[in-house]
Wavefront OBJ file of the C-alpha trace (Angstrom):
o trace
v 2.120 -9.174 -25.396
v 5.778 -10.059 -24.798
v 6.052 -12.929 -22.303
v 9.751 -13.853 -22.613
v 12.555 -11.341 -23.130
v 16.237 -12.297 -23.080
v 18.964 -9.680 -23.585
v 22.671 -10.342 -24.135
v 22.615 -13.579 -22.170
v 26.008 -15.242 -21.755
v 26.937 -18.457 -19.964
v 30.526 -19.513 -19.261
v 31.374 -22.810 -17.564
v 34.656 -23.265 -15.706
v 37.676 -21.000 -15.498
v 41.078 -20.621 -17.085
v 42.139 -23.536 -19.275
v 38.885 -25.401 -18.538
v 36.640 -22.482 -19.494
v 33.847 -23.249 -21.949
v 31.592 -20.571 -23.419
v 28.169 -22.147 -23.900
v 26.152 -19.030 -24.749
v 27.231 -15.649 -26.129
v 25.077 -12.483 -26.036
v 21.834 -14.327 -26.782
v 18.741 -12.232 -27.500
v 15.257 -13.727 -27.643
v 11.680 -12.404 -27.773
v 8.552 -14.551 -27.471
v 5.002 -13.222 -27.573
v 1.892 -14.636 -25.931
v 0.455 -17.402 -28.123
v 3.657 -17.700 -30.178
v 5.412 -20.970 -31.055
v 9.194 -20.561 -31.259
v 11.949 -23.093 -31.996
v 15.547 -23.074 -30.804
v 17.180 -25.080 -33.571
v 20.757 -26.311 -33.565
v 23.066 -29.329 -33.198
v 23.989 -30.990 -29.934
v 26.245 -28.758 -27.843
v 25.186 -25.543 -29.581
v 23.779 -23.894 -26.436
v 20.054 -24.602 -26.910
v 19.477 -26.370 -23.609
v 21.676 -23.878 -21.741
v 19.422 -21.084 -22.985
v 16.260 -23.026 -22.115
v 17.401 -23.903 -18.587
v 18.439 -20.286 -18.035
v 14.976 -19.088 -19.054
v 13.359 -21.479 -16.597
v 15.691 -20.208 -13.838
v 17.461 -23.522 -13.267
v 20.839 -22.645 -14.787
v 22.356 -19.352 -13.585
v 23.799 -17.329 -16.495
v 27.092 -15.458 -16.265
v 25.602 -12.144 -17.370
v 22.670 -10.664 -19.241
v 18.994 -10.088 -18.493
v 15.841 -12.261 -18.407
v 12.258 -10.996 -18.106
v 9.310 -13.378 -17.713
v 5.766 -12.090 -18.041
v 6.942 -8.569 -17.216
v 9.051 -9.587 -14.201
v 12.830 -9.243 -14.330
v 14.245 -12.404 -12.748
v 17.894 -11.976 -13.771
v 19.945 -8.831 -14.400
v 23.644 -9.731 -14.240
v 22.555 -11.757 -11.203
v 19.304 -13.045 -9.701
v 17.102 -10.091 -8.789
v 15.688 -11.564 -5.584
v 12.432 -12.708 -7.144
v 11.309 -16.126 -5.848
v 12.273 -18.101 -8.973
v 10.744 -21.318 -7.612
v 7.400 -19.554 -7.355
v 7.852 -18.142 -10.876
v 8.490 -21.641 -12.241
v 5.578 -23.106 -10.302
v 3.077 -20.392 -11.222
v 4.090 -19.217 -14.698
v 5.922 -22.110 -16.376
v 5.382 -25.580 -17.665
v 8.350 -27.744 -18.669
v 8.312 -30.795 -20.963
v 11.393 -32.985 -20.728
v 12.903 -35.271 -23.352
v 12.756 -38.245 -20.955
v 9.142 -37.475 -19.837
v 10.151 -37.617 -16.124
v 6.865 -39.212 -15.118
v 6.733 -40.799 -11.662
v 6.498 -44.568 -12.304
v 4.465 -45.501 -9.220
v 1.769 -42.855 -9.885
v -1.060 -43.315 -12.377
v -1.431 -41.067 -15.410
v -4.059 -39.029 -13.556
v -1.930 -38.743 -10.418
v 1.112 -37.606 -12.425
v -0.867 -34.727 -13.927
v -2.634 -33.785 -10.676
v 0.605 -33.704 -8.669
v 1.711 -30.237 -9.802
v -1.671 -28.832 -8.745
v -1.541 -30.368 -5.281
v 1.991 -28.973 -4.870
v 0.474 -25.553 -5.612
v -2.062 -25.998 -2.826
v -5.060 -27.192 -4.839
v -7.269 -29.731 -3.069
v -7.002 -33.337 -4.233
v -10.525 -33.572 -5.691
v -10.209 -30.316 -7.611
v -6.706 -31.251 -8.797
v -7.871 -34.604 -10.150
v -10.851 -32.969 -11.875
v -8.577 -30.471 -13.592
v -6.118 -33.247 -14.509
v -8.896 -35.289 -16.105
v -9.999 -32.261 -18.148
v -6.473 -31.896 -19.496
v -6.235 -35.602 -20.323
v -9.528 -35.339 -22.206
v -8.209 -32.276 -24.063
v -5.182 -34.323 -25.154
v -7.316 -37.416 -25.920
v -5.771 -39.440 -23.088
v -8.781 -39.807 -20.801
v -9.067 -43.553 -21.493
v -5.582 -44.056 -20.029
v -6.057 -42.184 -16.745
v -5.815 -45.289 -14.550
v -2.714 -46.671 -16.291
v 0.852 -46.368 -15.068
v 3.592 -44.845 -17.284
v 5.056 -48.304 -18.028
v 1.672 -49.403 -19.433
v 1.399 -46.760 -22.171
v 3.387 -45.970 -25.315
v 6.139 -43.372 -25.693
v 3.849 -41.014 -27.582
v 1.198 -41.379 -24.878
v 3.766 -40.721 -22.140
v 4.727 -37.503 -23.903
v 1.066 -36.440 -23.986
v 0.854 -37.062 -20.250
v 3.996 -34.950 -19.773
v 2.359 -32.164 -21.808
v -0.825 -32.403 -19.724
v 1.261 -32.139 -16.551
v 3.092 -29.091 -17.917
v -0.264 -27.421 -18.641
v -1.749 -28.135 -15.210
v -0.971 -24.692 -13.760
v -2.116 -22.757 -16.881
v 1.442 -21.551 -17.608
v 2.230 -18.344 -19.451
v 5.419 -19.994 -20.745
v 5.723 -23.592 -21.940
v 9.274 -24.908 -22.428
v 9.991 -28.171 -24.238
v 13.479 -29.712 -24.366
v 13.769 -32.083 -27.357
v 10.191 -33.344 -26.823
v 10.301 -35.580 -29.909
v 13.793 -37.081 -29.496
v 12.488 -40.425 -28.182
v 9.729 -40.682 -30.812
v 9.645 -41.729 -34.449
v 9.015 -39.043 -37.075
v 5.254 -39.567 -37.326
v 4.675 -39.461 -33.559
v 7.104 -36.561 -33.249
v 5.096 -34.486 -35.725
v 1.912 -35.270 -33.787
v 3.520 -33.910 -30.609
v 4.670 -30.767 -32.430
v 1.143 -30.287 -33.787
v -0.140 -30.506 -30.218
v 2.315 -27.816 -29.126
v 1.184 -25.616 -32.016
v -2.436 -26.156 -30.926
v -1.564 -25.259 -27.336
v 0.129 -22.020 -28.308
v -3.021 -20.940 -30.143
v -5.790 -22.243 -27.913
v -4.139 -21.762 -24.505
v -2.336 -18.555 -25.582
v 0.917 -19.775 -24.077
v 4.352 -18.688 -25.229
v 5.846 -22.018 -26.339
v 9.611 -22.483 -26.770
v 10.805 -25.770 -28.221
v 14.426 -26.951 -28.310
v 15.139 -29.329 -31.183
v 17.959 -30.428 -33.461
v 15.561 -31.771 -36.120
v 14.612 -29.345 -38.894
v 11.751 -31.645 -39.949
v 9.920 -30.900 -36.717
v 9.596 -27.121 -36.994
v 7.084 -26.846 -39.824
v 4.444 -24.254 -38.997
v 6.426 -22.545 -36.230
v 6.018 -18.776 -35.923
v 9.716 -18.154 -35.521
v 12.924 -20.180 -35.601
v 16.119 -19.154 -33.810
v 19.174 -20.980 -35.145
v 21.957 -21.523 -32.597
v 25.522 -22.523 -33.364
v 28.516 -22.415 -31.020
v 26.515 -20.547 -28.401
v 25.407 -17.778 -30.750
v 21.907 -17.102 -32.052
v 22.051 -16.453 -35.783
l 1 2 3 4 5 6 7 8 9 10 11 12 13 14 15 16 17 18 19 20 21 22 23 24 25 26 27 28 29 30 31 32 33 34 35 36 37 38 39 40 41 42 43 44 45 46 47 48 49 50 51 52 53 54 55 56 57 58 59 60 61 62 63 64 65 66 67 68 69 70 71 72 73 74 75 76 77 78 79 80 81 82 83 84 85 86 87 88 89 90 91 92 93 94 95 96 97 98 99 100 101 102 103 104 105 106 107 108 109 110 111 112 113 114 115 116 117 118 119 120 121 122 123 124 125 126 127 128 129 130 131 132 133 134 135 136 137 138 139 140 141 142 143 144 145 146 147 148 149 150 151 152 153 154 155 156 157 158 159 160 161 162 163 164 165 166 167 168 169 170 171 172 173 174 175 176 177 178 179 180 181 182 183 184 185 186 187 188 189 190 191 192 193 194 195 196 197 198 199 200 201 202 203 204 205 206 207 208 209 210 211 212 213 214 215 216 217 218 219 220 221 222 223 224
């Protein structure tokens, strides 16, 4: 089942002499349970494509379909994109973006409470996810009290809290050493299989994409 479909997506920043073309006629297909990499150097258009897919960055033209719903067709289609993000997507950021004054458990449960889940049920679901990612012993800790690799696992647990159809990861291993980075990528591969999520990972590091189902190389805004 096709969960992400991108057709001829283009993004241009600025106008006239300051115009910068970040993305040119990008086409992308991702199936349910598939692990896909967007591979390219800094400034190649990877993050522009990712943020367009998660409806944060408005493209200039093209088409985006998510789980059968067209959200962009040379303009936003009127679909509630915030609801789409909240209900169908999980996002893993390079900098983790954990809330420092919340515990590990509270960070993961937060997305569920924002979606209207009761506090007790949200914390129960959060603890299940932490156990799944072998982080249950850290549930009472604060982000500053755990390692970088552990913080990334918490960020992954948070992204999974709403059972997303699409999981987007922007340079999830950039702040980790090679060994810990490969562990995180193995986790993402496991999630694509066991949770049947369509997982899209942005990375500049070719060493991190071993075992991926498909790799899209991007250079100068063009998918090759």
